[in-house]
Residue frames as qw, qx, qy, qz and C-alpha x, y, z in Angstrom:
[[0.703, 0.375, -0.486, -0.359, -36.36, 11.93, -2.72],
 [0.876, -0.292, 0.360, -0.133, -36.40, 8.27, -1.78],
 [0.092, 0.618, -0.745, -0.233, -33.12, 6.56, -2.69],
 [0.748, 0.125, -0.601, -0.251, -32.96, 3.00, -4.08],
 [0.319, 0.117, -0.822, 0.457, -31.44, 1.89, -0.78],
 [0.311, 0.005, 0.471, -0.825, -34.27, 3.50, 1.17],
 [0.728, 0.103, -0.240, -0.633, -36.87, 1.92, -1.12],
 [0.628, 0.130, -0.767, 0.027, -35.28, -1.49, -0.58],
 [0.081, 0.070, -0.736, 0.669, -35.33, -0.91, 3.18],
 [0.516, 0.048, 0.208, -0.830, -38.99, 0.11, 3.12],
 [0.750, 0.123, -0.499, -0.416, -39.88, -2.95, 1.03],
 [0.470, 0.103, -0.831, 0.278, -38.10, -5.24, 3.42],
 [0.131, -0.020, 0.595, -0.792, -39.78, -3.63, 6.42],
 [0.634, 0.074, -0.013, -0.770, -43.23, -3.84, 4.87],
 [0.713, 0.123, -0.653, -0.223, -42.82, -7.49, 3.83],
 [0.436, 0.028, -0.804, 0.403, -41.50, -8.66, 7.16],
 [0.207, -0.039, 0.449, -0.868, -43.66, -6.39, 9.31],
 [0.698, 0.001, -0.214, -0.683, -46.81, -7.69, 7.63],
 [0.730, 0.032, -0.682, -0.031, -45.74, -11.25, 8.22],
 [0.237, 0.119, -0.710, 0.652, -44.71, -10.57, 11.80],
 [0.474, -0.163, 0.172, -0.848, -48.23, -9.39, 12.62],
 [0.868, -0.047, -0.330, -0.368, -49.22, -13.03, 12.10],
 [0.336, 0.413, -0.783, 0.321, -46.41, -14.30, 14.30],
 [0.366, -0.208, 0.656, -0.626, -48.53, -14.80, 17.40],
 [0.844, 0.150, 0.058, -0.512, -50.89, -17.00, 15.40],
 [0.629, 0.416, -0.655, -0.041, -48.11, -19.39, 14.47],
 [0.912, -0.377, -0.152, -0.050, -47.68, -22.53, 16.50],
 [0.153, -0.801, 0.563, -0.134, -44.72, -22.37, 18.83],
 [0.822, 0.206, -0.530, 0.013, -42.47, -25.38, 18.35],
 [0.844, -0.495, -0.123, 0.166, -40.86, -27.36, 21.12],
 [0.002, -0.937, 0.339, -0.084, -37.69, -25.89, 22.57],
 [0.773, -0.429, 0.454, 0.110, -35.71, -29.08, 23.03],
 [0.833, 0.296, 0.346, 0.315, -34.76, -30.09, 19.50],
 [0.552, 0.642, 0.115, 0.519, -31.89, -28.43, 17.71],
 [0.263, -0.949, 0.119, -0.130, -30.59, -26.43, 20.65],
 [0.818, 0.173, -0.281, 0.472, -26.88, -26.27, 21.28],
 [0.426, -0.891, 0.037, 0.153, -24.86, -24.81, 24.08],
 [0.665, 0.556, -0.198, 0.457, -21.66, -23.29, 22.79],
 [0.653, -0.480, -0.243, 0.533, -19.03, -22.85, 25.50],
 [0.303, -0.336, 0.025, 0.892, -18.13, -19.20, 26.10],
 [0.126, -0.087, -0.430, -0.890, -21.16, -18.10, 24.07],
 [0.544, 0.031, 0.271, -0.794, -24.93, -17.73, 24.18],
 [0.529, 0.199, 0.818, -0.106, -27.44, -20.53, 23.75],
 [0.261, 0.301, -0.493, -0.773, -28.30, -20.92, 20.05],
 [0.707, 0.263, 0.552, -0.355, -31.54, -22.51, 18.83],
 [0.253, -0.173, 0.772, 0.556, -30.81, -24.51, 15.71],
 [0.340, 0.061, -0.483, -0.805, -32.91, -24.67, 12.57],
 [0.372, -0.263, -0.882, -0.117, -34.83, -27.73, 13.80],
 [0.150, -0.363, -0.648, 0.653, -35.89, -25.91, 16.99],
 [0.207, 0.426, 0.139, -0.870, -37.57, -22.99, 15.21],
 [0.642, 0.464, 0.578, -0.195, -39.12, -25.04, 12.43],
 [0.065, 0.591, -0.461, -0.659, -36.97, -24.20, 9.44],
 [0.858, 0.457, 0.048, -0.228, -37.88, -25.42, 5.98],
 [0.796, -0.138, 0.381, 0.450, -35.21, -27.55, 4.33],
 [0.045, -0.587, 0.357, 0.725, -32.95, -25.66, 1.92],
 [0.731, 0.554, -0.024, -0.398, -33.88, -25.73, -1.77],
 [0.815, 0.415, -0.367, 0.169, -30.50, -27.28, -2.48],
 [0.807, -0.341, -0.257, 0.409, -27.61, -28.39, -0.28],
 [0.139, -0.978, 0.150, 0.049, -25.77, -25.59, 1.48],
 [0.718, 0.497, -0.348, 0.340, -22.09, -25.35, 0.69],
 [0.686, -0.710, 0.090, 0.133, -19.77, -26.07, 3.61],
 [0.480, 0.773, -0.352, 0.221, -16.31, -24.65, 2.97],
 [0.873, -0.228, -0.248, 0.354, -13.20, -26.27, 4.50],
 [0.358, 0.402, -0.165, 0.826, -12.00, -22.93, 5.84],
 [0.264, -0.511, -0.552, 0.603, -12.38, -20.58, 8.80],
 [0.108, 0.920, 0.341, 0.157, -14.40, -17.37, 8.62],
 [0.539, 0.218, -0.103, 0.807, -12.24, -14.26, 8.38],
 [0.048, -0.134, 0.163, -0.976, -14.57, -11.57, 9.72],
 [0.045, 0.532, 0.795, -0.288, -17.99, -10.79, 11.18],
 [0.060, -0.279, -0.315, -0.905, -20.62, -8.57, 9.53],
 [0.074, 0.372, 0.687, -0.620, -23.31, -7.01, 11.72],
 [0.122, -0.340, -0.592, -0.721, -26.79, -6.40, 10.25],
 [0.350, 0.168, 0.556, -0.734, -30.20, -5.26, 11.40],
 [0.313, 0.338, 0.877, 0.135, -33.39, -6.89, 10.11],
 [0.120, -0.032, -0.236, -0.964, -35.05, -3.52, 9.30],
 [0.373, -0.491, -0.750, -0.238, -38.24, -4.80, 10.96],
 [0.364, -0.779, -0.080, -0.505, -40.28, -3.07, 13.69],
 [0.161, 0.354, -0.706, 0.592, -38.72, -2.65, 17.12],
 [0.652, -0.416, -0.530, -0.347, -41.23, -4.96, 18.74],
 [0.312, -0.543, 0.511, -0.589, -41.86, -5.16, 22.48],
 [0.971, -0.122, 0.016, -0.202, -42.52, -8.89, 22.39],
 [0.034, 0.729, -0.680, 0.073, -39.27, -10.25, 23.78],
 [0.828, -0.176, 0.479, -0.231, -40.28, -13.91, 24.02],
 [0.362, -0.269, 0.820, 0.352, -38.76, -16.93, 22.35],
 [0.524, 0.524, 0.671, -0.005, -41.90, -17.49, 20.27],
 [0.276, 0.921, 0.005, -0.274, -41.33, -14.09, 18.64],
 [0.177, -0.651, 0.652, 0.347, -37.71, -15.00, 17.91],
 [0.462, 0.056, 0.865, 0.190, -38.78, -18.26, 16.29],
 [0.462, 0.743, 0.463, -0.144, -41.53, -16.55, 14.29],
 [0.115, 0.884, -0.273, -0.361, -39.03, -14.00, 13.00],
 [0.319, -0.393, 0.799, 0.324, -36.66, -16.78, 11.94],
 [0.497, 0.362, 0.783, 0.096, -39.42, -18.52, 9.95],
 [0.338, 0.877, 0.260, -0.222, -40.59, -15.29, 8.34],
 [0.034, -0.792, 0.463, 0.397, -37.10, -14.22, 7.33],
 [0.397, -0.150, 0.854, 0.300, -36.43, -17.62, 5.80],
 [0.473, 0.592, 0.652, -0.017, -39.70, -17.51, 3.85],
 [0.215, 0.924, -0.008, -0.317, -38.94, -14.00, 2.54],
 [0.121, -0.686, 0.617, 0.366, -35.42, -14.90, 1.49],
 [0.399, -0.005, 0.888, 0.230, -36.32, -18.22, -0.13],
 [0.382, 0.616, 0.689, 0.009, -39.59, -17.17, -1.78],
 [0.199, 0.951, 0.130, -0.198, -39.19, -13.45, -2.57],
 [0.073, -0.825, 0.482, 0.288, -35.42, -13.33, -3.09],
 [0.877, 0.385, -0.251, -0.138, -34.99, -16.81, -4.54],
 [0.007, -0.632, 0.747, -0.207, -32.17, -17.85, -2.20],
 [0.599, 0.021, -0.798, -0.070, -31.66, -21.49, -1.27],
 [0.565, -0.464, -0.606, 0.315, -32.10, -20.80, 2.46],
 [0.287, -0.933, -0.125, 0.175, -31.87, -18.03, 5.05],
 [0.523, 0.766, -0.178, 0.328, -29.10, -15.64, 4.05],
 [0.101, -0.758, 0.495, -0.413, -27.37, -14.96, 7.37],
 [0.474, 0.148, -0.836, 0.231, -25.73, -17.37, 9.78],
 [0.285, -0.373, -0.741, 0.481, -27.33, -16.19, 13.03],
 [0.174, -0.644, -0.263, -0.697, -30.08, -13.84, 14.24],
 [0.222, -0.158, -0.654, 0.706, -30.40, -12.16, 17.65],
 [0.161, -0.706, -0.616, -0.310, -33.95, -11.23, 18.60],
 [0.145, -0.701, 0.095, -0.692, -35.01, -8.14, 20.53],
 [0.786, -0.555, 0.056, -0.266, -35.41, -10.48, 23.49],
 [0.110, -0.707, 0.698, -0.023, -31.78, -11.66, 23.10],
 [0.869, 0.027, 0.491, -0.055, -32.66, -15.14, 21.80],
 [0.045, 0.573, -0.654, -0.492, -30.21, -16.43, 19.19],
 [0.868, 0.290, 0.356, -0.189, -31.37, -18.56, 16.27],
 [0.469, -0.174, 0.665, 0.555, -29.34, -20.32, 13.63],
 [0.463, 0.586, -0.091, -0.659, -30.03, -18.92, 10.17],
 [0.644, 0.451, -0.536, -0.308, -28.59, -20.89, 7.27],
 [0.977, -0.186, 0.007, -0.100, -28.58, -24.63, 7.88],
 [0.886, 0.132, -0.174, 0.409, -25.26, -25.99, 9.12],
 [0.135, 0.808, -0.218, 0.531, -23.98, -22.67, 10.47],
 [0.613, -0.676, 0.286, -0.293, -23.94, -23.82, 14.08],
 [0.968, -0.095, 0.166, 0.165, -22.21, -27.13, 13.38],
 [0.645, 0.569, -0.079, 0.503, -19.60, -25.34, 11.25],
 [0.141, -0.824, 0.263, -0.481, -18.99, -22.81, 14.02],
 [0.806, -0.511, 0.263, -0.143, -18.63, -25.54, 16.61],
 [0.931, 0.186, 0.039, 0.312, -16.05, -27.29, 14.40],
 [0.307, -0.832, 0.191, 0.421, -13.93, -24.14, 14.21],
 [0.377, -0.302, 0.662, 0.573, -12.54, -25.37, 10.88],
 [0.220, 0.412, 0.760, 0.452, -15.54, -25.12, 8.55],
 [0.127, 0.371, 0.129, -0.911, -17.72, -22.29, 7.33],
 [0.416, 0.540, 0.732, 0.023, -21.09, -22.26, 5.58],
 [0.149, 0.120, 0.371, 0.909, -21.32, -20.12, 2.45],
 [0.107, 0.588, 0.611, -0.519, -24.14, -17.61, 2.99],
 [0.252, 0.564, 0.517, 0.592, -26.02, -14.84, 1.15],
 [0.257, -0.814, -0.401, 0.334, -25.95, -11.83, 3.46],
 [0.034, -0.874, 0.162, 0.458, -23.48, -9.55, 1.60],
 [0.796, 0.598, -0.026, 0.092, -22.18, -9.60, -1.99],
 [0.437, 0.701, -0.453, 0.335, -18.46, -10.31, -2.12],
 [0.169, -0.525, 0.661, -0.509, -18.31, -11.51, 1.49],
 [0.868, -0.158, 0.010, -0.471, -20.48, -14.61, 1.61],
 [0.911, 0.135, -0.362, 0.147, -17.56, -17.04, 1.47],
 [0.494, 0.283, -0.473, 0.672, -15.48, -15.28, 4.15],
 [0.125, -0.282, 0.344, -0.887, -17.75, -13.44, 6.61],
 [0.131, -0.404, -0.870, 0.249, -20.17, -14.57, 9.33],
 [0.185, -0.415, -0.252, -0.854, -23.43, -12.61, 9.08],
 [0.154, -0.352, -0.774, 0.504, -25.31, -11.72, 12.28],
 [0.183, -0.567, -0.411, -0.690, -28.78, -10.16, 11.98],
 [0.075, -0.167, -0.623, 0.760, -30.15, -8.13, 14.89],
 [0.001, -0.647, -0.742, -0.176, -33.94, -7.91, 15.05],
 [0.102, -0.823, -0.311, 0.465, -35.16, -4.32, 14.70],
 [0.454, 0.732, 0.154, 0.484, -34.40, -1.07, 12.92],
 [0.582, -0.586, -0.150, 0.543, -31.53, 0.91, 14.43],
 [0.375, 0.600, 0.209, 0.675, -31.53, 4.05, 12.34],
 [0.145, -0.679, 0.112, -0.711, -32.63, 6.30, 15.22],
 [0.777, -0.542, 0.106, -0.301, -33.00, 3.85, 18.11],
 [0.022, -0.560, 0.816, -0.138, -30.40, 1.88, 20.05],
 [0.660, -0.072, -0.735, -0.134, -30.59, -1.91, 20.36],
 [0.719, -0.639, -0.059, -0.268, -31.83, -3.15, 23.73],
 [0.194, -0.724, 0.641, -0.167, -29.03, -3.65, 26.30],
 [0.779, -0.139, 0.600, -0.121, -29.82, -7.37, 26.52],
 [0.819, 0.556, 0.142, 0.022, -29.67, -7.72, 22.75],
 [0.291, 0.853, -0.406, 0.152, -26.36, -5.86, 22.58],
 [0.464, -0.567, 0.661, -0.162, -24.87, -7.99, 25.38],
 [0.869, 0.125, 0.478, -0.034, -25.81, -11.12, 23.46],
 [0.636, 0.761, -0.099, 0.080, -24.24, -9.69, 20.31],
 [0.059, -0.791, 0.590, -0.151, -21.00, -9.20, 22.24],
 [0.671, -0.296, 0.665, -0.142, -21.14, -12.76, 23.59],
 [0.865, 0.407, 0.294, -0.017, -21.85, -14.26, 20.17],
 [0.452, 0.837, -0.289, 0.112, -19.02, -12.28, 18.56],
 [0.330, -0.661, 0.659, -0.142, -16.67, -13.47, 21.32],
 [0.819, -0.017, 0.568, -0.079, -17.62, -17.08, 20.61],
 [0.763, 0.636, 0.104, 0.048, -17.16, -16.67, 16.85],
 [0.187, 0.872, -0.433, 0.127, -13.82, -14.90, 17.24],
 [0.508, -0.510, 0.685, -0.117, -12.50, -17.61, 19.57],
 [0.858, 0.178, 0.480, -0.050, -13.63, -20.42, 17.31],
 [0.723, 0.638, 0.165, 0.208, -12.27, -18.97, 14.07],
 [0.632, -0.236, 0.049, 0.736, -9.32, -16.96, 15.35],
 [0.205, 0.765, 0.313, 0.524, -10.89, -13.67, 14.22],
 [0.341, -0.089, -0.327, 0.877, -9.39, -10.54, 15.73],
 [0.050, 0.673, 0.573, -0.465, -11.83, -7.97, 17.18],
 [0.076, 0.546, -0.181, -0.815, -10.97, -5.34, 14.57],
 [0.073, 0.007, -0.823, -0.564, -12.42, -7.69, 11.94],
 [0.117, 0.581, 0.766, -0.250, -15.98, -6.92, 13.09],
 [0.044, 0.004, 0.332, 0.942, -17.74, -4.70, 10.57],
 [0.475, 0.446, 0.421, -0.631, -21.12, -3.34, 9.58],
 [0.644, 0.460, 0.594, 0.144, -22.95, -4.42, 6.42],
 [0.315, 0.942, 0.094, -0.070, -22.52, -0.91, 4.96],
 [0.346, -0.707, 0.500, 0.360, -18.73, -1.25, 5.12],
 [0.377, -0.122, 0.818, 0.417, -18.99, -3.53, 2.07],
 [0.162, 0.473, 0.802, 0.328, -22.34, -2.89, 0.40],
 [0.090, -0.235, -0.131, -0.959, -24.50, 0.06, -0.68],
 [0.480, -0.537, -0.678, -0.150, -27.00, -0.14, 2.17],
 [0.284, -0.707, 0.184, -0.621, -28.14, 1.68, 5.32],
 [0.919, -0.338, -0.201, -0.037, -27.75, -1.56, 7.31],
 [0.353, -0.381, -0.837, 0.173, -27.15, -1.96, 10.24],
 [0.225, -0.892, -0.363, -0.146, -28.67, 1.48, 10.87],
 [0.212, 0.761, -0.262, 0.555, -26.85, 4.63, 11.98],
 [0.534, -0.686, 0.304, -0.389, -27.18, 3.93, 15.71],
 [0.957, -0.189, 0.206, 0.071, -26.02, 0.32, 15.64],
 [0.733, 0.518, -0.089, 0.432, -23.25, 1.17, 13.19],
 [0.011, -0.811, 0.297, -0.504, -22.05, 3.87, 15.59],
 [0.759, -0.541, 0.292, -0.214, -21.82, 1.20, 18.31],
 [0.935, 0.271, -0.188, 0.127, -19.35, -0.94, 16.35],
 [0.310, 0.613, -0.531, 0.497, -16.19, 0.64, 17.83],
 [0.505, -0.452, 0.494, -0.544, -17.59, -0.15, 21.28],
 [0.975, 0.036, 0.040, -0.217, -18.52, -3.65, 20.13],
 [0.732, 0.462, -0.410, 0.287, -14.95, -4.27, 18.97],
 [0.003, -0.579, 0.559, -0.593, -13.62, -2.90, 22.26],
 [0.741, -0.308, 0.332, -0.496, -16.02, -5.05, 24.32],
 [0.977, 0.173, -0.120, -0.021, -15.01, -8.17, 22.40],
 [0.516, 0.560, -0.475, 0.441, -11.32, -7.28, 22.75],
 [0.347, -0.574, 0.476, -0.569, -11.80, -6.90, 26.51],
 [0.909, -0.157, 0.252, -0.291, -12.89, -10.54, 26.59],
 [0.959, 0.186, 0.118, 0.178, -10.38, -12.12, 24.22],
 [0.522, -0.523, 0.265, 0.620, -7.53, -9.60, 24.00],
 [0.504, 0.328, 0.489, 0.632, -6.07, -7.72, 21.08],
 [0.032, -0.283, 0.025, 0.958, -6.27, -4.24, 19.63],
 [0.389, 0.579, 0.699, -0.157, -9.83, -3.39, 18.50],
 [0.103, 0.647, -0.151, -0.740, -8.81, -0.53, 16.20],
 [0.741, 0.493, 0.455, -0.018, -10.40, -1.06, 12.79],
 [0.545, 0.110, 0.387, 0.736, -8.61, -0.43, 9.48],
 [0.144, 0.803, 0.146, -0.559, -8.73, 3.13, 8.17],
 [0.641, 0.328, 0.522, 0.457, -8.78, 3.57, 4.40],
 [0.099, -0.364, 0.164, 0.912, -7.75, 6.54, 2.25],
 [0.556, 0.691, 0.386, -0.255, -10.09, 8.06, -0.34],
 [0.349, -0.307, 0.582, 0.667, -8.40, 7.79, -3.73],
 [0.534, 0.687, 0.443, -0.216, -9.81, 9.28, -6.92],
 [0.647, 0.639, 0.227, 0.347, -9.20, 10.74, -10.35],
 [0.186, 0.916, -0.177, 0.307, -6.02, 12.79, -10.73],
 [0.598, -0.701, 0.388, -0.020, -4.02, 11.24, -7.91],
 [0.722, 0.483, -0.475, 0.139, -0.58, 9.88, -8.72],
 [0.406, -0.628, 0.560, -0.356, 0.86, 7.76, -5.90],
 [0.151, 0.245, -0.957, 0.027, 1.99, 4.33, -4.82],
 [0.394, 0.187, 0.750, -0.497, -1.37, 3.68, -3.19],
 [0.653, 0.492, -0.079, -0.570, -2.98, 4.18, -6.61],
 [0.386, 0.430, -0.795, -0.187, -0.57, 1.55, -7.93],
 [0.160, -0.030, 0.927, -0.338, -1.68, -0.84, -5.16],
 [0.573, 0.384, 0.368, -0.624, -5.32, -0.14, -6.08],
 [0.582, 0.528, -0.409, -0.463, -4.56, -0.92, -9.71],
 [0.180, 0.292, -0.939, 0.017, -2.81, -4.20, -8.88],
 [0.314, 0.139, 0.811, -0.473, -5.78, -5.25, -6.74],
 [0.622, 0.482, 0.102, -0.609, -8.21, -4.40, -9.53],
 [0.462, 0.468, -0.692, -0.297, -6.12, -6.43, -12.00],
 [0.076, -0.124, 0.958, -0.248, -6.25, -9.33, -9.53],
 [0.449, 0.368, 0.643, -0.500, -10.06, -9.07, -9.81],
 [0.575, 0.440, 0.655, 0.216, -10.03, -9.10, -13.60],
 [0.200, 0.921, 0.048, -0.330, -9.48, -5.47, -14.66],
 [0.768, 0.306, 0.223, 0.517, -7.35, -4.84, -17.76],
 [0.011, 0.991, -0.070, 0.110, -5.39, -1.78, -16.68],
 [0.677, 0.359, -0.375, 0.522, -1.70, -1.00, -16.26],
 [0.588, -0.727, -0.249, 0.253, -0.50, -0.43, -12.66],
 [0.513, 0.482, -0.028, 0.710, 1.29, 2.84, -13.36],
 [0.349, -0.352, -0.458, 0.738, 0.32, 4.73, -10.19],
 [0.108, 0.048, -0.122, -0.985, -1.79, 7.31, -12.06],
 [0.279, 0.458, 0.777, -0.330, -5.54, 7.41, -11.39],
 [0.139, 0.190, -0.407, -0.883, -6.86, 8.21, -14.86],
 [0.671, 0.102, -0.116, -0.726, -10.07, 7.41, -16.79],
 [0.667, 0.125, -0.719, -0.150, -9.20, 3.73, -17.23],
 [0.224, 0.019, -0.812, 0.539, -8.68, 3.26, -13.49],
 [0.393, 0.062, 0.317, -0.861, -11.89, 5.13, -12.70],
 [0.725, 0.113, -0.385, -0.559, -13.79, 2.88, -15.13],
 [0.549, 0.088, -0.820, 0.135, -12.24, -0.21, -13.51],
 [0.040, 0.003, 0.668, -0.743, -13.25, 1.04, -10.04],
 [0.570, 0.096, 0.048, -0.814, -16.81, 1.65, -11.23],
 [0.712, 0.120, -0.611, -0.323, -17.02, -1.81, -12.80],
 [0.373, 0.038, -0.841, 0.389, -15.78, -3.41, -9.59],
 [0.233, 0.034, 0.474, -0.849, -18.21, -1.38, -7.47],
 [0.689, 0.088, -0.226, -0.683, -21.08, -2.52, -9.68],
 [0.619, 0.121, -0.775, -0.043, -19.94, -6.13, -9.36],
 [0.313, -0.091, -0.787, 0.523, -19.93, -6.05, -5.54],
 [0.247, -0.740, -0.553, -0.292, -23.06, -3.82, -5.30],
 [0.396, -0.415, -0.274, 0.772, -21.21, -1.02, -3.56],
 [0.178, 0.872, 0.174, -0.421, -21.91, 2.69, -4.12],
 [0.698, 0.341, 0.358, 0.518, -20.84, 3.37, -7.73],
 [0.022, -0.975, -0.042, 0.217, -18.88, 6.63, -7.73],
 [0.718, 0.594, -0.154, 0.329, -15.53, 5.72, -9.30],
 [0.065, -0.761, 0.466, -0.446, -13.71, 6.65, -6.09],
 [0.691, -0.028, -0.689, 0.218, -11.87, 4.10, -3.95],
 [0.332, -0.565, 0.330, -0.679, -13.15, 4.54, -0.41],
 [0.487, -0.319, 0.691, -0.429, -14.25, 2.37, 2.50],
 [0.879, 0.184, 0.313, -0.308, -16.42, -0.15, 0.62],
 [0.726, 0.618, -0.300, -0.041, -14.04, -0.54, -2.31],
 [0.135, 0.608, -0.733, 0.275, -10.92, -1.08, -0.21],
 [0.605, -0.237, 0.632, -0.422, -12.73, -3.42, 2.20],
 [0.907, 0.298, 0.189, -0.232, -13.83, -5.60, -0.71],
 [0.634, 0.673, -0.376, 0.059, -10.51, -5.50, -2.60],
 [0.041, 0.646, -0.687, 0.331, -8.14, -6.10, 0.30],
 [0.954, -0.185, -0.162, -0.173, -8.59, -9.82, 0.87],
 [0.578, -0.669, 0.460, 0.081, -5.96, -11.44, 3.10],
 [0.776, 0.502, -0.378, 0.053, -2.84, -12.83, 1.44],
 [0.637, -0.627, 0.445, -0.044, -0.30, -15.07, 3.12],
 [0.164, -0.489, 0.815, 0.265, 2.52, -17.49, 2.41],
 [0.429, 0.193, 0.874, 0.125, 1.62, -19.71, -0.55],
 [0.409, 0.788, 0.349, -0.300, -0.39, -17.03, -2.36],
 [0.426, -0.075, 0.477, 0.765, 0.55, -15.70, -5.79],
 [0.244, 0.732, 0.572, 0.278, -0.66, -13.01, -8.17],
 [0.203, 0.654, 0.081, 0.724, -1.01, -9.28, -8.58],
 [0.525, -0.810, -0.084, -0.247, -2.08, -8.68, -4.97],
 [0.839, -0.371, 0.038, 0.395, 1.20, -10.24, -3.80],
 [0.546, 0.369, 0.123, 0.741, 3.13, -8.06, -6.24],
 [0.151, -0.822, -0.122, -0.535, 1.39, -5.03, -4.72],
 [0.732, -0.679, -0.015, 0.053, 2.44, -6.09, -1.22],
 [0.812, -0.086, 0.104, 0.568, 6.02, -6.66, -2.30],
 [0.347, 0.593, 0.144, 0.712, 6.22, -3.30, -4.05],
 [0.343, -0.848, -0.057, -0.400, 4.92, -1.42, -1.01],
 [0.831, -0.498, 0.004, 0.246, 7.25, -3.29, 1.35],
 [0.685, 0.163, 0.110, 0.702, 10.23, -2.27, -0.77],
 [0.096, 0.714, 0.156, 0.676, 9.01, 1.33, -0.98],
 [0.532, -0.791, -0.013, -0.301, 8.69, 1.45, 2.80],
 [0.063, -0.745, 0.629, -0.212, 12.20, 0.15, 3.44],
 [0.718, -0.196, 0.650, -0.152, 11.58, -3.61, 3.61],
 [0.292, 0.505, -0.628, -0.515, 13.25, -4.76, 0.40],
 [0.674, 0.119, 0.706, -0.182, 11.32, -7.62, -1.20],
 [0.091, -0.105, 0.740, 0.658, 11.64, -8.97, -4.78],
 [0.560, 0.323, 0.186, -0.740, 8.43, -8.20, -6.70],
 [0.082, 0.168, -0.911, -0.368, 7.93, -11.65, -8.21],
 [0.643, -0.125, -0.230, -0.720, 4.27, -12.09, -7.27],
 [0.756, -0.118, -0.644, 0.015, 5.00, -15.18, -5.15],
 [0.471, -0.718, 0.236, -0.455, 4.40, -15.03, -1.41],
 [0.798, 0.110, -0.544, 0.233, 7.28, -17.13, -0.12],
 [0.680, -0.503, -0.358, 0.396, 9.13, -17.25, 3.21],
 [0.407, 0.030, -0.021, 0.912, 11.15, -14.13, 2.36],
 [0.197, -0.488, -0.295, -0.797, 8.02, -12.08, 1.75],
 [0.646, -0.601, -0.460, -0.099, 6.43, -13.46, 4.93],
 [0.633, -0.306, -0.279, 0.654, 9.50, -12.43, 6.94],
 [0.182, 0.162, 0.080, 0.967, 9.42, -8.91, 5.52],
 [0.408, -0.580, -0.423, -0.564, 5.68, -8.62, 6.18],
 [0.693, -0.548, -0.421, 0.208, 6.28, -9.65, 9.80],
 [0.491, -0.125, -0.133, 0.852, 9.07, -7.10, 10.10],
 [0.072, -0.376, -0.251, -0.889, 6.82, -4.38, 8.69],
 [0.562, -0.611, -0.477, -0.289, 4.02, -5.37, 11.06],
 [0.661, -0.413, -0.363, 0.511, 6.39, -5.15, 14.01],
 [0.307, 0.050, 0.006, 0.950, 7.44, -1.66, 12.95],
 [0.284, -0.368, -0.280, -0.840, 3.79, -0.56, 12.94],
 [0.324, -0.169, 0.634, -0.681, 2.75, -2.21, 16.21],
 [0.812, 0.078, -0.200, -0.543, 0.76, -4.96, 14.50],
 [0.856, -0.235, 0.457, -0.059, 0.81, -8.69, 15.31],
 [0.123, 0.649, -0.656, -0.364, 3.84, -10.04, 13.43],
 [0.774, 0.065, 0.610, -0.155, 2.18, -13.08, 11.90],
 [0.222, -0.247, 0.705, 0.627, 3.30, -12.45, 8.32],
 [0.238, 0.540, 0.789, 0.173, -0.31, -12.40, 7.06],
 [0.002, -0.021, -0.143, -0.990, -1.47, -9.33, 5.14],
 [0.010, 0.607, 0.788, -0.100, -4.98, -8.90, 6.53],
 [0.108, 0.868, 0.378, 0.304, -7.13, -5.79, 6.29],
 [0.347, -0.921, 0.008, 0.178, -5.27, -3.80, 8.93],
 [0.600, -0.336, 0.417, 0.594, -1.86, -4.62, 7.47],
 [0.408, 0.534, 0.518, 0.529, -3.17, -3.65, 4.02],
 [0.056, -0.955, -0.267, -0.116, -4.41, -0.34, 5.41],
 [0.472, -0.766, 0.207, 0.383, -1.00, 0.44, 6.91],
 [0.614, 0.007, 0.512, 0.601, 0.76, -0.47, 3.65],
 [0.276, 0.567, 0.489, 0.602, -1.33, 2.00, 1.65],
 [0.241, -0.830, -0.362, 0.349, -1.75, 4.76, 4.26]]
């Protein structure tokens, strides 16, 4: 039986594959305009270079740094045309599909790496924002992550095939550049399916992500070990259920954080999963935790902070549960991180969250 995800994948492949067959008939644009050399990273051809249409409306540039990287595949044929003209044709076709068929204002992802290892800018402004290191362009590549995650598409379908070595090497180099610019740690490199109900980036490319994190860490330092999340469902009574409940309340659920995973909590999980377009099963697993556990740091306030404070106290790092992330909470977070071999920066990012609820 063909699943909705598989049907979506087939539709995307058929739309883009049909258009790509016309790619060689398209006029190749000049290669001088819109190109930028990013130090410590690959050459990126900007939107002007590949002939992008203007966005339907202005893209939103956020005054913040990206927090993570999401790896995708285009779900298009694994072509053997490795030239720049093919990379530019793909960029134009993807933009047309996403603007005309999906109704987006522009290309959804920030960057695309072709089978020939050419890198093109996706959404307008992505390259300039990256070069600034202090700005980030809101995108449309993954529900719930478009204001915090850089999206990198890799041309091809990697369900049963591996990406080409040259393409993978460029992916490593681009991730290194992004991590250096935004201060992203290597363990914050994920696959699309870690957040969304999709087969993307394909089983084979997804299986390469631990190696990708390790290869990036070898260039910039740091521990590449990704967060590991528990599976929490109906009937469990625990402090990690209480954390889950607090995080759901932070996202608008009307439940009581009592530590018991009953029908009301299951309904809240299902509602949240529907909202973020994750697999809807009422069980808190990888996608649900990844979407819920947004970073919190000094200056934050709310139910997520209360959850952090409660877990710190339960683990021996006494912290008043007042829902305000002040210097005292930051100091206790740093102490907890030190006890678990994590960078003691006082910021509760995904890996610190995962250790708090393990």
